[in-house]
VMD Tcl script that draws the C-alpha trace (Angstrom):
set ca {
  {-0.45 -10.55 -35.90}
  {0.60 -9.59 -32.38}
  {0.39 -5.90 -31.61}
  {3.63 -4.25 -30.50}
  {3.16 -2.36 -27.25}
  {4.13 1.29 -27.55}
  {6.43 2.25 -24.65}
  {4.96 4.89 -22.32}
  {7.37 7.47 -20.97}
  {6.38 9.53 -17.94}
  {7.34 13.19 -18.33}
  {6.95 15.57 -15.38}
  {6.82 19.35 -15.17}
  {8.86 20.93 -12.38}
  {9.36 24.51 -11.29}
  {7.94 27.34 -9.22}
  {4.25 28.19 -9.08}
  {3.24 30.76 -11.71}
  {5.87 30.01 -14.35}
  {3.34 28.44 -16.72}
  {3.55 24.69 -16.05}
  {-0.22 24.22 -16.22}
  {-0.36 26.42 -19.32}
  {2.24 24.20 -20.96}
  {0.18 21.17 -19.99}
  {-3.00 22.74 -21.41}
  {-1.27 23.73 -24.65}
  {0.11 20.17 -24.97}
  {-3.19 18.45 -24.18}
  {-5.74 20.69 -25.88}
  {-3.72 23.28 -27.83}
  {-5.44 26.07 -25.91}
  {-4.40 28.96 -23.70}
  {-6.37 30.45 -20.82}
  {-5.23 33.74 -19.31}
  {-4.65 33.91 -15.58}
  {-7.64 36.23 -15.13}
  {-10.01 33.71 -16.75}
  {-8.49 30.58 -15.27}
  {-10.36 28.70 -12.56}
  {-8.18 27.59 -9.67}
  {-8.01 23.81 -9.39}
  {-5.74 21.58 -7.36}
  {-4.67 18.06 -8.19}
  {-2.30 16.05 -10.34}
  {-3.28 15.62 -13.96}
  {-1.79 13.77 -16.91}
  {-2.26 13.47 -20.65}
  {-0.55 11.20 -23.15}
  {0.25 11.53 -26.82}
  {1.96 9.21 -29.27}
  {4.92 10.19 -31.46}
  {6.74 8.43 -34.27}
  {10.48 8.92 -34.35}
  {12.02 7.37 -37.46}
  {10.66 3.80 -37.30}
  {9.89 3.82 -33.57}
  {6.69 4.76 -31.75}
  {6.73 6.30 -28.29}
  {4.00 7.64 -26.03}
  {4.71 10.67 -23.85}
  {2.63 10.82 -20.68}
  {2.87 14.39 -19.42}
  {2.16 15.06 -15.73}
  {1.34 18.40 -14.11}
  {1.14 19.31 -10.42}
  {-2.05 21.31 -10.93}
  {-0.87 24.00 -8.53}
  {-0.47 21.63 -5.58}
  {2.89 23.19 -4.77}
  {1.00 26.21 -3.40}
  {-0.51 24.27 -0.52}
  {1.79 21.28 -0.03}
  {5.16 19.93 -0.99}
  {5.22 17.61 -3.96}
  {5.80 14.07 -2.73}
  {8.32 11.63 -4.14}
  {5.51 9.69 -5.87}
  {5.21 12.50 -8.42}
  {8.78 11.84 -9.54}
  {8.60 8.05 -9.38}
  {9.15 6.23 -12.69}
  {9.71 9.52 -14.57}
  {11.77 9.08 -17.73}
  {12.02 12.84 -18.33}
  {11.66 16.01 -16.27}
  {11.16 19.52 -17.65}
  {12.52 22.32 -15.49}
  {10.25 25.29 -16.24}
  {10.96 28.92 -15.37}
  {9.63 32.26 -16.55}
  {11.92 34.28 -18.79}
  {10.66 37.52 -17.20}
  {11.18 36.28 -13.65}
  {14.84 35.75 -12.65}
  {13.79 34.49 -9.21}
  {12.02 31.51 -10.79}
  {15.25 30.73 -12.64}
  {17.59 31.02 -9.66}
  {15.68 28.45 -7.57}
  {15.87 25.74 -10.25}
  {18.82 24.11 -8.50}
  {16.46 22.92 -5.74}
  {14.06 21.42 -8.24}
  {17.00 19.80 -10.00}
  {18.08 18.25 -6.70}
  {14.59 16.80 -6.21}
  {14.69 15.26 -9.67}
  {18.11 13.72 -9.16}
  {17.02 12.39 -5.76}
  {13.61 10.95 -6.63}
  {13.91 10.31 -10.39}
  {17.56 9.53 -10.81}
  {17.15 7.94 -14.26}
  {15.15 10.82 -15.76}
  {16.58 12.89 -18.57}
  {16.39 16.57 -17.67}
  {15.33 19.44 -19.96}
  {15.30 23.20 -19.34}
  {12.38 25.31 -20.55}
  {12.26 29.11 -20.47}
  {8.57 29.97 -20.77}
  {6.75 33.23 -21.67}
  {9.03 34.03 -24.61}
  {6.27 36.26 -26.02}
  {6.89 38.86 -23.31}
  {9.17 41.75 -24.20}
  {10.91 42.14 -20.84}
  {12.94 38.95 -20.80}
  {15.50 39.03 -18.03}
  {17.00 35.55 -18.36}
  {19.36 35.27 -21.32}
  {20.60 32.35 -23.37}
  {23.97 32.81 -21.67}
  {22.30 32.46 -18.26}
  {20.72 29.18 -19.39}
  {24.01 27.92 -20.80}
  {25.85 28.78 -17.57}
  {23.21 26.94 -15.54}
  {23.68 23.82 -17.67}
  {27.45 23.97 -17.21}
  {27.09 24.35 -13.45}
  {24.82 21.30 -13.43}
  {27.66 19.22 -14.90}
  {25.76 18.76 -18.16}
  {22.82 16.97 -16.53}
  {20.51 19.00 -18.77}
  {20.00 17.30 -22.14}
  {18.52 20.29 -24.02}
  {17.14 23.81 -23.53}
  {14.03 25.42 -25.02}
  {12.18 28.71 -25.18}
  {8.39 28.50 -25.31}
  {5.28 30.64 -25.25}
  {2.09 28.99 -24.02}
  {0.15 32.06 -25.15}
  {1.17 31.83 -28.81}
  {2.15 28.16 -28.84}
  {5.61 29.02 -30.14}
  {8.16 26.29 -29.46}
  {5.83 24.04 -27.45}
  {5.22 21.29 -29.99}
  {8.85 21.46 -31.12}
  {9.99 20.93 -27.53}
  {7.90 17.81 -26.95}
  {8.81 16.36 -30.33}
  {12.48 16.84 -29.51}
  {12.03 15.27 -26.08}
  {10.41 12.26 -27.75}
  {13.49 11.91 -29.96}
  {15.80 12.09 -26.94}
  {13.82 9.36 -25.16}
  {13.76 7.07 -28.20}
  {17.53 7.42 -28.48}
  {17.92 6.79 -24.75}
  {15.81 3.63 -24.99}
  {17.82 2.42 -27.97}
  {21.09 3.01 -26.14}
  {19.76 1.27 -23.04}
  {18.73 -1.80 -25.04}
  {22.11 -1.91 -26.75}
  {23.88 -1.79 -23.38}
  {21.65 -4.55 -22.04}
  {22.45 -6.67 -25.08}
  {26.18 -6.08 -24.55}
  {25.89 -7.03 -20.89}
  {23.99 -10.19 -21.78}
  {26.59 -11.21 -24.35}
  {29.44 -10.61 -21.92}
  {27.90 -12.97 -19.39}
  {27.05 -15.80 -21.79}
  {28.53 -19.07 -20.58}
  {29.57 -21.59 -23.21}
  {28.95 -25.11 -21.93}
  {32.09 -27.23 -21.92}
  {32.41 -29.77 -24.68}
  {33.19 -33.44 -24.14}
  {36.63 -34.13 -22.77}
  {39.07 -35.70 -25.21}
  {38.97 -39.46 -25.04}
  {41.89 -41.28 -23.49}
  {43.38 -43.44 -26.24}
  {44.31 -46.04 -23.64}
  {40.73 -46.42 -22.54}
  {38.69 -49.17 -24.18}
  {35.64 -46.82 -24.28}
  {36.86 -45.51 -27.62}
  {36.34 -48.98 -29.05}
  {32.80 -49.32 -27.66}
  {34.06 -51.87 -25.17}
  {33.19 -51.68 -21.49}
  {35.87 -49.50 -20.02}
  {38.07 -50.86 -17.37}
  {38.58 -47.37 -15.95}
  {34.94 -47.01 -14.89}
  {34.62 -47.58 -11.21}
  {31.59 -49.55 -9.96}
}
mol new
graphics top color blue
foreach p $ca { graphics top sphere $p radius 0.5 }
foreach p [lrange $ca 0 end-1] q [lrange $ca 1 end] { graphics top cylinder $p $q radius 0.2 }
display resetview
């Protein structure tokens, strides 16, 4: 029996340095949390993939993290290339990290125009949360509904992290299903039915299996 290839979907983390993108990645990949005081500084892109089952469909999320490269250099367009989903991450206790999301959104739309976009407010475990649900809703409205869903997460406690990625997997499965249906509709609309044989001329002797006088040459 031939094995069905599970589709891989590239998911990228976007946002300012220090909002918890690498912590989200670490919680996703190893279900661990390392405090900033104990964390060793490393630079470089990293990725980790995990498979999900949504109804009767399997999908593999391949999560990418910048690894703090945004501190020393701008993220190149290759990071966004082929991304099927992008998570805009900000810190709920840092309004400045929220207000600059429009620039990150512009980068996504420019370099990963087909990616579905999700908004993640991280550090929900902190008491002093200065970005409200209304702020997030207003941002989505101002983005002309480019954002597919919003989440609140805590990398420290793990709250909401697994739920967010499971929901993103569902969104991508639905997007793939819709894309395949549209492709099928486009294919059907361009099907060309070959013409059938032209009606025989009753006056032509071909209908009587006799050499036709109307054939030239």
